[in-house]
VEXLUMLUM-371323 format. One record per residue: residue number from 0; x, y, z of N, C-alpha, C, CB in turn; residue in one letter; chain. Coordinates in steps of 0.02 Angstrom, whole numbers, always signed. Glycine has a CB too. Layout:
N
+-----+--------+--------+--------+--------+--------+--------+--------+--------+--------+--------+--------+--------+---+---+
!   k !    npx !    npy !    npz !   capx !   capy !   capz !    cpx !    cpy !    cpz !   cbpx !   cbpy !   cbpz ! r ! c !
+-----+--------+--------+--------+--------+--------+--------+--------+--------+--------+--------+--------+--------+---+---+
! NUM !      X !      Y !      Z !      X !      Y !      Z !      X !      Y !      Z !      X !      Y !      Z ! A ! A !
...
+-----+--------+--------+--------+--------+--------+--------+--------+--------+--------+--------+--------+--------+---+---+
This chain:
155
+-----+--------+--------+--------+--------+--------+--------+--------+--------+--------+--------+--------+--------+---+---+
!   k !    npx !    npy !    npz !   capx !   capy !   capz !    cpx !    cpy !    cpz !   cbpx !   cbpy !   cbpz ! r ! c !
+-----+--------+--------+--------+--------+--------+--------+--------+--------+--------+--------+--------+--------+---+---+
!   0 !  -4056 !   +376 !  -4751 !  -3989 !   +351 !  -4764 !  -3939 !   +409 !  -4765 !  -3988 !   +312 !  -4829 ! M ! A !
!   1 !  -3959 !   +465 !  -4793 !  -3916 !   +522 !  -4798 !  -3902 !   +553 !  -4730 !  -3947 !   +574 !  -4844 ! S ! A !
!   2 !  -3952 !   +552 !  -4686 !  -3944 !   +579 !  -4619 !  -3893 !   +538 !  -4579 !  -4012 !   +581 !  -4581 ! K ! A !
!   3 !  -3894 !   +473 !  -4586 !  -3847 !   +429 !  -4552 !  -3775 !   +443 !  -4575 !  -3866 !   +355 !  -4566 ! N ! A !
!   4 !  -3766 !   +456 !  -4639 !  -3700 !   +471 !  -4666 !  -3674 !   +538 !  -4640 !  -3701 !   +471 !  -4742 ! R ! A !
!   5 !  -3719 !   +587 !  -4633 !  -3700 !   +653 !  -4607 !  -3680 !   +648 !  -4533 !  -3758 !   +702 !  -4615 ! E ! A !
!   6 !  -3715 !   +608 !  -4494 !  -3697 !   +599 !  -4424 !  -3629 !   +566 !  -4417 !  -3751 !   +556 !  -4388 ! I ! A !
!   7 !  -3615 !   +515 !  -4458 !  -3550 !   +482 !  -4456 !  -3494 !   +531 !  -4475 !  -3550 !   +421 !  -4504 ! K ! A !
!   8 !  -3507 !   +573 !  -4524 !  -3457 !   +622 !  -4546 !  -3445 !   +673 !  -4490 !  -3480 !   +657 !  -4610 ! T ! A !
!   9 !  -3498 !   +695 !  -4458 !  -3490 !   +744 !  -4404 !  -3450 !   +714 !  -4346 !  -3559 !   +768 !  -4379 ! A ! A !
!  10 !  -3465 !   +652 !  -4328 !  -3427 !   +618 !  -4275 !  -3354 !   +611 !  -4294 !  -3458 !   +549 !  -4259 ! I ! A !
!  11 !  -3341 !   +593 !  -4356 !  -3272 !   +586 !  -4380 !  -3235 !   +653 !  -4377 !  -3272 !   +558 !  -4452 ! L ! A !
!  12 !  -3267 !   +706 !  -4398 !  -3234 !   +772 !  -4397 !  -3221 !   +795 !  -4326 !  -3278 !   +824 !  -4434 ! V ! A !
!  13 !  -3270 !   +788 !  -4282 !  -3261 !   +809 !  -4212 !  -3207 !   +768 !  -4177 !  -3327 !   +804 !  -4173 ! L ! A !
!  14 !  -3206 !   +703 !  -4188 !  -3154 !   +662 !  -4157 !  -3085 !   +678 !  -4185 !  -3169 !   +587 !  -4166 ! S ! A !
!  15 !  -3081 !   +695 !  -4249 !  -3017 !   +715 !  -4279 !  -2992 !   +780 !  -4248 !  -3024 !   +723 !  -4355 ! S ! A !
!  16 !  -3036 !   +827 !  -4237 !  -3016 !   +891 !  -4205 !  -2992 !   +878 !  -4134 !  -3075 !   +941 !  -4204 ! I ! A !
!  17 !  -3028 !   +836 !  -4097 !  -3008 !   +820 !  -4028 !  -2939 !   +787 !  -4027 !  -3059 !   +774 !  -3995 ! F ! A !
!  18 !  -2927 !   +737 !  -4070 !  -2863 !   +702 !  -4071 !  -2807 !   +748 !  -4095 !  -2867 !   +641 !  -4115 ! F ! A !
!  19 !  -2821 !   +796 !  -4138 !  -2770 !   +844 !  -4158 !  -2750 !   +887 !  -4099 !  -2796 !   +887 !  -4215 ! F ! A !
!  20 !  -2798 !   +913 !  -4062 !  -2783 !   +954 !  -4003 !  -2746 !   +913 !  -3950 !  -2848 !   +984 !  -3973 ! I ! A !
!  21 !  -2770 !   +853 !  -3938 !  -2737 !   +810 !  -3889 !  -2665 !   +793 !  -3910 !  -2777 !   +745 !  -3879 ! W ! A !
!  22 !  -2655 !   +778 !  -3974 !  -2588 !   +761 !  -3999 !  -2541 !   +821 !  -3994 !  -2592 !   +738 !  -4071 ! G ! A !
!  23 !  -2566 !   +880 !  -4010 !  -2525 !   +940 !  -4004 !  -2504 !   +952 !  -3931 !  -2562 !  +1001 !  -4031 ! Y ! A !
!  24 !  -2551 !   +943 !  -3885 !  -2535 !   +950 !  -3813 !  -2485 !   +897 !  -3791 !  -2599 !   +945 !  -3771 ! S ! A !
!  25 !  -2492 !   +837 !  -3817 !  -2446 !   +782 !  -3800 !  -2375 !   +798 !  -3824 !  -2470 !   +716 !  -3830 ! F ! A !
!  26 !  -2369 !   +824 !  -3884 !  -2303 !   +841 !  -3911 !  -2272 !   +898 !  -3871 !  -2309 !   +861 !  -3985 ! I ! A !
!  27 !  -2312 !   +946 !  -3847 !  -2287 !  +1001 !  -3806 !  -2276 !   +981 !  -3733 !  -2335 !  +1059 !  -3809 ! K ! A !
!  28 !  -2285 !   +917 !  -3717 !  -2275 !   +890 !  -3649 !  -2323 !   +919 !  -3598 !  -2204 !   +902 !  -3626 ! S ! A !
!  29 !  -2383 !   +931 !  -3619 !  -2434 !   +956 !  -3573 !  -2493 !   +908 !  -3575 !  -2457 !  +1028 !  -3592 ! R ! A !
!  30 !  -2517 !   +891 !  -3516 !  -2576 !   +849 !  -3513 !  -2638 !   +893 !  -3521 !  -2578 !   +809 !  -3446 ! D ! A !
!  31 !  -2681 !   +872 !  -3565 !  -2741 !   +912 !  -3581 !  -2789 !   +915 !  -3522 !  -2775 !   +883 !  -3641 ! L ! A !
!  32 !  -2789 !   +864 !  -3480 !  -2839 !   +859 !  -3427 !  -2812 !   +879 !  -3358 !  -2865 !   +789 !  -3424 ! F ! A !
!  33 !  -2749 !   +899 !  -3353 !  -2721 !   +921 !  -3290 !  -2721 !   +997 !  -3287 !  -2650 !   +894 !  -3281 ! K ! A !
!  34 !  -2736 !  +1024 !  -3228 !  -2732 !  +1096 !  -3221 !  -2660 !  +1115 !  -3204 !  -2782 !  +1121 !  -3165 ! S ! A !
!  35 !  -2636 !  +1166 !  -3238 !  -2567 !  +1187 !  -3226 !  -2565 !  +1261 !  -3209 !  -2522 !  +1171 !  -3287 ! S ! A !
!  36 !  -2513 !  +1280 !  -3173 !  -2503 !  +1350 !  -3155 !  -2439 !  +1374 !  -3190 !  -2498 !  +1359 !  -3077 ! K ! A !
!  37 !  -2439 !  +1437 !  -3209 !  -2380 !  +1467 !  -3240 !  -2350 !  +1516 !  -3191 !  -2398 !  +1502 !  -3307 ! T ! A !
!  38 !  -2285 !  +1507 !  -3176 !  -2249 !  +1553 !  -3133 !  -2190 !  +1581 !  -3172 !  -2225 !  +1518 !  -3068 ! F ! A !
!  39 !  -2169 !  +1641 !  -3153 !  -2113 !  +1674 !  -3185 !  -2059 !  +1687 !  -3133 !  -2135 !  +1741 !  -3218 ! Y ! A !
!  40 !  -1996 !  +1682 !  -3155 !  -1939 !  +1694 !  -3112 !  -1888 !  +1735 !  -3152 !  -1907 !  +1627 !  -3085 ! V ! A !
!  41 !  -1859 !  +1786 !  -3120 !  -1810 !  +1829 !  -3153 !  -1741 !  +1812 !  -3125 !  -1826 !  +1905 !  -3143 ! V ! A !
!  42 !  -1694 !  +1796 !  -3169 !  -1626 !  +1779 !  -3150 !  -1578 !  +1826 !  -3186 !  -1609 !  +1705 !  -3167 ! Y ! A !
!  43 !  -1520 !  +1840 !  -3155 !  -1466 !  +1875 !  -3188 !  -1427 !  +1828 !  -3233 !  -1420 !  +1909 !  -3137 ! D ! A !
!  44 !  -1422 !  +1764 !  -3211 !  -1384 !  +1713 !  -3248 !  -1419 !  +1647 !  -3236 !  -1309 !  +1711 !  -3226 ! N ! A !
!  45 !  -1437 !  +1611 !  -3289 !  -1470 !  +1546 !  -3280 !  -1421 !  +1488 !  -3276 !  -1519 !  +1534 !  -3336 ! V ! A !
!  46 !  -1357 !  +1502 !  -3286 !  -1304 !  +1453 !  -3273 !  -1314 !  +1387 !  -3311 !  -1299 !  +1440 !  -3200 ! D ! A !
!  47 !  -1335 !  +1391 !  -3374 !  -1341 !  +1331 !  -3414 !  -1409 !  +1296 !  -3411 !  -1289 !  +1283 !  -3395 ! G ! A !
!  48 !  -1458 !  +1327 !  -3381 !  -1526 !  +1299 !  -3378 !  -1555 !  +1298 !  -3448 !  -1571 !  +1339 !  -3329 ! L ! A !
!  49 !  -1590 !  +1244 !  -3464 !  -1619 !  +1236 !  -3531 !  -1695 !  +1232 !  -3527 !  -1592 !  +1174 !  -3566 ! L ! A !
!  50 !  -1730 !  +1251 !  -3580 !  -1802 !  +1240 !  -3582 !  -1817 !  +1165 !  -3575 !  -1833 !  +1267 !  -3647 ! P ! A !
!  51 !  -1873 !  +1149 !  -3547 !  -1895 !  +1080 !  -3532 !  -1857 !  +1049 !  -3474 !  -1887 !  +1037 !  -3593 ! N ! A !
!  52 !  -1817 !  +1087 !  -3437 !  -1784 !  +1061 !  -3378 !  -1837 !  +1048 !  -3324 !  -1730 !  +1111 !  -3352 ! A ! A !
!  53 !  -1823 !  +1001 !  -3280 !  -1870 !   +981 !  -3230 !  -1876 !  +1034 !  -3174 !  -1850 !   +915 !  -3200 ! M ! A !
!  54 !  -1937 !  +1042 !  -3149 !  -1950 !  +1084 !  -3091 !  -1972 !  +1038 !  -3035 !  -2005 !  +1140 !  -3106 ! V ! A !
!  55 !  -1939 !  +1042 !  -2977 !  -1955 !   +997 !  -2922 !  -1980 !  +1037 !  -2862 !  -1893 !   +956 !  -2902 ! T ! A !
!  56 !  -2018 !  +1003 !  -2821 !  -2043 !  +1031 !  -2758 !  -2033 !   +978 !  -2705 !  -2120 !  +1053 !  -2763 ! L ! A !
!  57 !  -1989 !   +991 !  -2658 !  -1969 !   +942 !  -2607 !  -1946 !   +876 !  -2638 !  -2028 !   +928 !  -2560 ! N ! A !
!  58 !  -1911 !   +881 !  -2694 !  -1883 !   +822 !  -2728 !  -1930 !   +788 !  -2777 !  -1862 !   +774 !  -2677 ! G ! A !
!  59 !  -1992 !   +808 !  -2779 !  -2041 !   +778 !  -2824 !  -2047 !   +820 !  -2886 !  -2110 !   +770 !  -2789 ! L ! A !
!  60 !  -2045 !   +789 !  -2944 !  -2053 !   +825 !  -3007 !  -2125 !   +849 !  -3014 !  -2033 !   +781 !  -3067 ! S ! A !
!  61 !  -2133 !   +916 !  -3020 !  -2200 !   +945 !  -3024 !  -2210 !   +986 !  -3087 !  -2213 !   +988 !  -2963 ! V ! A !
!  62 !  -2160 !   +991 !  -3130 !  -2169 !  +1031 !  -3190 !  -2106 !  +1037 !  -3230 !  -2194 !  +1099 !  -3172 ! G ! A !
!  63 !  -2104 !  +1087 !  -3273 !  -2046 !  +1096 !  -3317 !  -2038 !  +1170 !  -3334 !  -2053 !  +1054 !  -3381 ! S ! A !
!  64 !  -1979 !  +1186 !  -3360 !  -1964 !  +1253 !  -3383 !  -1993 !  +1259 !  -3454 !  -1887 !  +1268 !  -3382 ! V ! A !
!  65 !  -2037 !  +1307 !  -3464 !  -2068 !  +1314 !  -3530 !  -2024 !  +1356 !  -3577 !  -2136 !  +1346 !  -3524 ! E ! A !
!  66 !  -1999 !  +1412 !  -3552 !  -1958 !  +1455 !  -3595 !  -1911 !  +1497 !  -3554 !  -2003 !  +1500 !  -3639 ! S ! A !
!  67 !  -1858 !  +1520 !  -3588 !  -1809 !  +1566 !  -3559 !  -1799 !  +1621 !  -3610 !  -1741 !  +1530 !  -3539 ! I ! A !
!  68 !  -1809 !  +1684 !  -3590 !  -1801 !  +1739 !  -3637 !  -1774 !  +1800 !  -3601 !  -1868 !  +1756 !  -3670 ! Q ! A !
!  69 !  -1743 !  +1845 !  -3640 !  -1716 !  +1906 !  -3612 !  -1774 !  +1951 !  -3590 !  -1671 !  +1942 !  -3662 ! F ! A !
!  70 !  -1766 !  +1981 !  -3531 !  -1818 !  +2023 !  -3503 !  -1807 !  +2097 !  -3520 !  -1821 !  +2014 !  -3428 ! L ! A !
!  71 !  -1745 !  +2119 !  -3515 !  -1730 !  +2190 !  -3527 !  -1660 !  +2197 !  -3555 !  -1737 !  +2231 !  -3461 ! N ! A !
!  72 !  -1639 !  +2260 !  -3565 !  -1573 !  +2273 !  -3594 !  -1517 !  +2263 !  -3544 !  -1571 !  +2343 !  -3621 ! E ! A !
!  73 !  -1532 !  +2251 !  -3481 !  -1481 !  +2236 !  -3431 !  -1458 !  +2164 !  -3435 !  -1507 !  +2251 !  -3360 ! K ! A !
!  74 !  -1493 !  +2123 !  -3474 !  -1474 !  +2054 !  -3483 !  -1508 !  +2006 !  -3435 !  -1401 !  +2047 !  -3475 ! G ! A !
!  75 !  -1557 !  +2031 !  -3397 !  -1593 !  +1986 !  -3352 !  -1635 !  +1938 !  -3393 !  -1637 !  +2026 !  -3303 ! Q ! A !
!  76 !  -1645 !  +1879 !  -3367 !  -1680 !  +1826 !  -3402 !  -1745 !  +1809 !  -3367 !  -1637 !  +1764 !  -3408 ! L ! A !
!  77 !  -1798 !  +1802 !  -3406 !  -1864 !  +1783 !  -3379 !  -1874 !  +1709 !  -3394 !  -1921 !  +1826 !  -3410 ! L ! A !
!  78 !  -1882 !  +1670 !  -3342 !  -1893 !  +1598 !  -3348 !  -1966 !  +1584 !  -3333 !  -1846 !  +1557 !  -3300 ! V ! A !
!  79 !  -2000 !  +1549 !  -3378 !  -2070 !  +1531 !  -3371 !  -2075 !  +1459 !  -3349 !  -2109 !  +1543 !  -3436 ! T ! A !
!  80 !  -2107 !  +1448 !  -3292 !  -2115 !  +1380 !  -3264 !  -2188 !  +1358 !  -3271 !  -2093 !  +1378 !  -3190 ! L ! A !
!  81 !  -2197 !  +1296 !  -3291 !  -2263 !  +1265 !  -3291 !  -2264 !  +1214 !  -3235 !  -2280 !  +1231 !  -3362 ! I ! A !
!  82 !  -2306 !  +1226 !  -3185 !  -2309 !  +1183 !  -3126 !  -2377 !  +1148 !  -3124 !  -2297 !  +1223 !  -3060 ! V ! A !
!  83 !  -2376 !  +1082 !  -3118 !  -2438 !  +1043 !  -3118 !  -2445 !  +1008 !  -3051 !  -2438 !   +991 !  -3177 ! E ! A !
!  84 !  -2465 !  +1045 !  -3001 !  -2477 !  +1017 !  -2935 !  -2530 !  +1057 !  -2899 !  -2411 !  +1015 !  -2893 ! T ! A !
!  85 !  -2564 !  +1025 !  -2853 !  -2613 !  +1059 !  -2811 !  -2582 !  +1081 !  -2745 !  -2674 !  +1015 !  -2799 ! D ! A !
!  86 !  -2519 !  +1065 !  -2734 !  -2485 !  +1084 !  -2673 !  -2481 !  +1160 !  -2669 !  -2413 !  +1053 !  -2670 ! F ! A !
!  87 !  -2499 !  +1189 !  -2612 !  -2499 !  +1262 !  -2606 !  -2428 !  +1290 !  -2607 !  -2536 !  +1285 !  -2542 ! P ! A !
!  88 !  -2416 !  +1336 !  -2652 !  -2351 !  +1369 !  -2658 !  -2361 !  +1442 !  -2638 !  -2321 !  +1364 !  -2731 ! I ! A !
!  89 !  -2323 !  +1464 !  -2588 !  -2332 !  +1532 !  -2563 !  -2296 !  +1582 !  -2608 !  -2306 !  +1538 !  -2491 ! S ! A !
!  90 !  -2315 !  +1646 !  -2600 !  -2285 !  +1698 !  -2641 !  -2212 !  +1709 !  -2625 !  -2323 !  +1763 !  -2632 ! K ! A !
!  91 !  -2191 !  +1692 !  -2564 !  -2122 !  +1702 !  -2544 !  -2079 !  +1641 !  -2556 !  -2118 !  +1720 !  -2471 ! K ! A !
!  92 !  -2105 !  +1591 !  -2592 !  -2065 !  +1532 !  -2610 !  -2008 !  +1552 !  -2656 !  -2109 !  +1478 !  -2643 ! S ! A !
!  93 !  -1954 !  +1514 !  -2654 !  -1895 !  +1530 !  -2693 !  -1885 !  +1476 !  -2746 !  -1832 !  +1534 !  -2647 ! I ! A !
!  94 !  -1874 !  +1498 !  -2807 !  -1858 !  +1452 !  -2863 !  -1783 !  +1455 !  -2873 !  -1898 !  +1472 !  -2929 ! A ! A !
!  95 !  -1749 !  +1402 !  -2852 !  -1676 !  +1404 !  -2856 !  -1651 !  +1353 !  -2908 !  -1645 !  +1389 !  -2788 ! Q ! A !
!  96 !  -1602 !  +1376 !  -2946 !  -1570 !  +1334 !  -2996 !  -1516 !  +1293 !  -2960 !  -1539 !  +1376 !  -3055 ! I ! A !
!  97 !  -1516 !  +1228 !  -2972 !  -1466 !  +1185 !  -2941 !  -1446 !  +1131 !  -2991 !  -1493 !  +1153 !  -2876 ! Y ! A !
!  98 !  -1392 !  +1097 !  -2975 !  -1368 !  +1042 !  -3017 !  -1374 !   +978 !  -2976 !  -1294 !  +1054 !  -3040 ! E ! A !
!  99 !  -1419 !   +932 !  -2997 !  -1431 !   +872 !  -2956 !  -1374 !   +822 !  -2956 !  -1493 !   +838 !  -2980 ! P ! A !
! 100 !  -1328 !   +826 !  -3003 !  -1272 !   +780 !  -3005 !  -1219 !   +805 !  -3053 !  -1295 !   +710 !  -3026 ! G ! A !
! 101 !  -1166 !   +767 !  -3062 !  -1112 !   +789 !  -3106 !  -1131 !   +785 !  -3179 !  -1050 !   +747 !  -3094 ! L ! A !
! 102 !  -1172 !   +736 !  -3197 !  -1188 !   +726 !  -3267 !  -1252 !   +762 !  -3287 !  -1195 !   +651 !  -3282 ! I ! A !
! 103 !  -1301 !   +764 !  -3242 !  -1366 !   +793 !  -3258 !  -1359 !   +868 !  -3268 !  -1416 !   +778 !  -3202 ! A ! A !
! 104 !  -1405 !   +896 !  -3308 !  -1406 !   +968 !  -3320 !  -1438 !  +1004 !  -3261 !  -1444 !   +984 !  -3384 ! G ! A !
! 105 !  -1446 !  +1068 !  -3268 !  -1474 !  +1110 !  -3215 !  -1550 !  +1098 !  -3210 !  -1460 !  +1184 !  -3228 ! K ! A !
! 106 !  -1576 !  +1106 !  -3150 !  -1647 !  +1100 !  -3136 !  -1667 !  +1157 !  -3090 !  -1664 !  +1031 !  -3105 ! Q ! A !
! 107 !  -1732 !  +1165 !  -3080 !  -1757 !  +1215 !  -3034 !  -1794 !  +1180 !  -2977 !  -1804 !  +1266 !  -3070 ! I ! A !
! 108 !  -1777 !  +1199 !  -2917 !  -1812 !  +1174 !  -2857 !  -1851 !  +1231 !  -2827 !  -1761 !  +1143 !  -2805 ! A ! A !
! 109 !  -1915 !  +1220 !  -2816 !  -1956 !  +1270 !  -2781 !  -1951 !  +1255 !  -2707 !  -2031 !  +1269 !  -2807 ! I ! A !
! 110 !  -1925 !  +1303 !  -2670 !  -1918 !  +1296 !  -2597 !  -1976 !  +1334 !  -2566 !  -1848 !  +1324 !  -2571 ! V ! A !
! 111 !  -2026 !  +1298 !  -2539 !  -2085 !  +1332 !  -2513 !  -2071 !  +1367 !  -2447 !  -2142 !  +1283 !  -2504 ! P ! A !
! 112 !  -2105 !  +1423 !  -2436 !  -2103 !  +1459 !  -2373 !  -2169 !  +1445 !  -2337 !  -2090 !  +1537 !  -2384 ! D ! A !
! 113 !  -2166 !  +1402 !  -2287 !  -2227 !  +1380 !  -2253 !  -2254 !  +1433 !  -2204 !  -2215 !  +1316 !  -2216 ! F ! A !
! 114 !  -2213 !  +1484 !  -2188 !  -2235 !  +1536 !  -2143 !  -2280 !  +1588 !  -2177 !  -2175 !  +1571 !  -2112 ! N ! A !
! 115 !  -2273 !  +1593 !  -2243 !  -2313 !  +1641 !  -2281 !  -2381 !  +1610 !  -2297 !  -2277 !  +1663 !  -2346 ! D ! A !
! 116 !  -2433 !  +1644 !  -2280 !  -2501 !  +1618 !  -2290 !  -2531 !  +1641 !  -2357 !  -2546 !  +1640 !  -2234 ! K ! A !
! 117 !  -2497 !  +1689 !  -2391 !  -2522 !  +1711 !  -2456 !  -2499 !  +1661 !  -2509 !  -2496 !  +1783 !  -2473 ! K ! A !
! 118 !  -2547 !  +1631 !  -2543 !  -2531 !  +1581 !  -2594 !  -2521 !  +1614 !  -2662 !  -2586 !  +1528 !  -2598 ! M ! A !
! 119 !  -2472 !  +1588 !  -2698 !  -2459 !  +1614 !  -2766 !  -2511 !  +1586 !  -2813 !  -2387 !  +1594 !  -2789 ! A ! A !
! 120 !  -2532 !  +1629 !  -2859 !  -2579 !  +1607 !  -2910 !  -2543 !  +1607 !  -2977 !  -2642 !  +1655 !  -2912 ! I ! A !
! 121 !  -2574 !  +1576 !  -3025 !  -2545 !  +1572 !  -3092 !  -2531 !  +1642 !  -3118 !  -2591 !  +1533 !  -3140 ! S ! A !
! 122 !  -2469 !  +1653 !  -3142 !  -2449 !  +1718 !  -3168 !  -2405 !  +1757 !  -3120 !  -2509 !  +1758 !  -3184 ! G ! A !
! 123 !  -2396 !  +1734 !  -3058 !  -2354 !  +1769 !  -3009 !  -2280 !  +1758 !  -3024 !  -2371 !  +1746 !  -2938 ! D ! A !
! 124 !  -2239 !  +1804 !  -2997 !  -2167 !  +1799 !  -3003 !  -2138 !  +1776 !  -2937 !  -2136 !  +1866 !  -3026 ! T ! A !
! 125 !  -2097 !  +1724 !  -2938 !  -2066 !  +1697 !  -2878 !  -1996 !  +1726 !  -2871 !  -2063 !  +1620 !  -2880 ! L ! A !
! 126 !  -1969 !  +1723 !  -2810 !  -1901 !  +1745 !  -2797 !  -1852 !  +1695 !  -2828 !  -1888 !  +1753 !  -2720 ! K ! A !
! 127 !  -1792 !  +1720 !  -2844 !  -1743 !  +1677 !  -2877 !  -1680 !  +1668 !  -2834 !  -1724 !  +1705 !  -2945 ! S ! A !
! 128 !  -1645 !  +1613 !  -2848 !  -1582 !  +1598 !  -2815 !  -1545 !  +1547 !  -2858 !  -1594 !  +1570 !  -2742 ! N ! A !
! 129 !  -1479 !  +1550 !  -2858 !  -1438 !  +1502 !  -2894 !  -1391 !  +1469 !  -2844 !  -1398 !  +1535 !  -2954 ! V ! A !
! 130 !  -1395 !  +1403 !  -2838 !  -1352 !  +1366 !  -2793 !  -1288 !  +1348 !  -2830 !  -1388 !  +1301 !  -2766 ! V ! A !
! 131 !  -1229 !  +1364 !  -2802 !  -1166 !  +1347 !  -2836 !  -1161 !  +1271 !  -2845 !  -1105 !  +1373 !  -2797 ! P ! A !
! 132 !  -1136 !  +1251 !  -2903 !  -1130 !  +1179 !  -2917 !  -1069 !  +1150 !  -2882 !  -1125 !  +1167 !  -2993 ! S ! A !
! 133 !  -1064 !  +1085 !  -2884 !  -1008 !  +1050 !  -2853 !   -942 !  +1070 !  -2886 !  -1018 !   +974 !  -2858 ! L ! A !
! 134 !   -943 !  +1080 !  -2951 !   -882 !  +1100 !  -2987 !   -861 !  +1171 !  -2966 !   -894 !  +1097 !  -3064 ! V ! A !
! 135 !   -910 !  +1216 !  -2958 !   -893 !  +1284 !  -2935 !   -862 !  +1283 !  -2866 !   -957 !  +1328 !  -2935 ! D ! A !
! 136 !   -890 !  +1244 !  -2821 !   -862 !  +1238 !  -2753 !   -792 !  +1208 !  -2755 !   -908 !  +1195 !  -2709 ! N ! A !
! 137 !   -782 !  +1159 !  -2798 !   -717 !  +1127 !  -2805 !   -665 !  +1177 !  -2830 !   -721 !  +1067 !  -2852 ! F ! A !
! 138 !   -684 !  +1219 !  -2878 !   -639 !  +1270 !  -2904 !   -621 !  +1321 !  -2851 !   -669 !  +1304 !  -2965 ! Q ! A !
! 139 !   -669 !  +1341 !  -2810 !   -655 !  +1388 !  -2756 !   -606 !  +1359 !  -2706 !   -720 !  +1408 !  -2721 ! K ! A !
! 140 !   -611 !  +1294 !  -2693 !   -565 !  +1262 !  -2646 !   -496 !  +1255 !  -2675 !   -592 !  +1194 !  -2625 ! E ! A !
! 141 !   -491 !  +1247 !  -2740 !   -426 !  +1237 !  -2772 !   -388 !  +1302 !  -2786 !   -435 !  +1201 !  -2836 ! L ! A !
! 142 !   -422 !  +1359 !  -2788 !   -389 !  +1422 !  -2804 !   -332 !  +1439 !  -2754 !   -439 !  +1479 !  -2805 ! M ! A !
! 143 !   -342 !  +1434 !  -2689 !   -285 !  +1447 !  -2644 !   -227 !  +1399 !  -2654 !   -308 !  +1445 !  -2571 ! P ! A !
! 144 !   -244 !  +1336 !  -2667 !   -191 !  +1286 !  -2679 !   -153 !  +1302 !  -2743 !   -221 !  +1215 !  -2683 ! L ! A !
! 145 !   -188 !  +1323 !  -2794 !   -157 !  +1342 !  -2857 !   -110 !  +1401 !  -2848 !   -210 !  +1358 !  -2910 ! K ! A !
! 146 !   -132 !  +1452 !  -2810 !    -90 !  +1511 !  -2798 !    -28 !  +1493 !  -2758 !   -131 !  +1565 !  -2762 ! Q ! A !
! 147 !    -35 !  +1449 !  -2708 !    +23 !  +1428 !  -2669 !    +71 !  +1388 !  -2712 !     +2 !  +1386 !  -2610 ! K ! A !
! 148 !    +45 !  +1346 !  -2756 !    +87 !  +1307 !  -2800 !   +124 !  +1351 !  -2849 !    +46 !  +1254 !  -2837 ! L ! A !
! 149 !    +91 !  +1401 !  -2877 !   +124 !  +1448 !  -2923 !   +178 !  +1487 !  -2888 !    +72 !  +1495 !  -2954 ! E ! A !
! 150 !   +165 !  +1510 !  -2827 !   +217 !  +1548 !  -2791 !   +275 !  +1503 !  -2772 !   +187 !  +1580 !  -2727 ! S ! A !
! 151 !   +262 !  +1439 !  -2757 !   +317 !  +1393 !  -2741 !   +360 !  +1379 !  -2803 !   +289 !  +1325 !  -2712 ! A ! A !
! 152 !   +328 !  +1372 !  -2861 !   +365 !  +1358 !  -2922 !   +407 !  +1419 !  -2942 !   +317 !  +1338 !  -2979 ! I ! A !
! 153 !   +379 !  +1479 !  -2936 !   +417 !  +1538 !  -2956 !   +474 !  +1553 !  -2908 !   +371 !  +1597 !  -2961 ! T ! A !
! 154 !   +466 !  +1536 !  -2845 !   +521 !  +1549 !  -2797 !   +571 !  +1492 !  -2800 !   +494 !  +1558 !  -2725 ! S ! A !
+-----+--------+--------+--------+--------+--------+--------+--------+--------+--------+--------+--------+--------+---+---+
């Protein structure tokens, strides 16, 4: 009778440990049973990118931004990406920050380089790029108009 009680207790303890680990992974937005790769990208300016932002590959969500931290005293930022896909990503692929719409926040799109045959492995650093947003482009178009309007008003 005592042996049966010990077995039940052991099963209860082991299942509790498993559910604790699984729950912690669930809260951190990581699937315990999926293999993921970690990539790093260095940016001079992340332009409002936040942790947990979506990472896309050809428009498909394949991961998220895990963390953003200062890399050096020059102010460069190290962005850590968690990518959960088996799609081959080459070492020359570009991780570019873009804005998918007016309301949505910034995201990262991995632009694969299909000509490069060297595949990136977990822990590699990808090239970086920042795509100007629609608002930035709009401001660039309005600057000449603003200057002409100011000169017309002053004259």
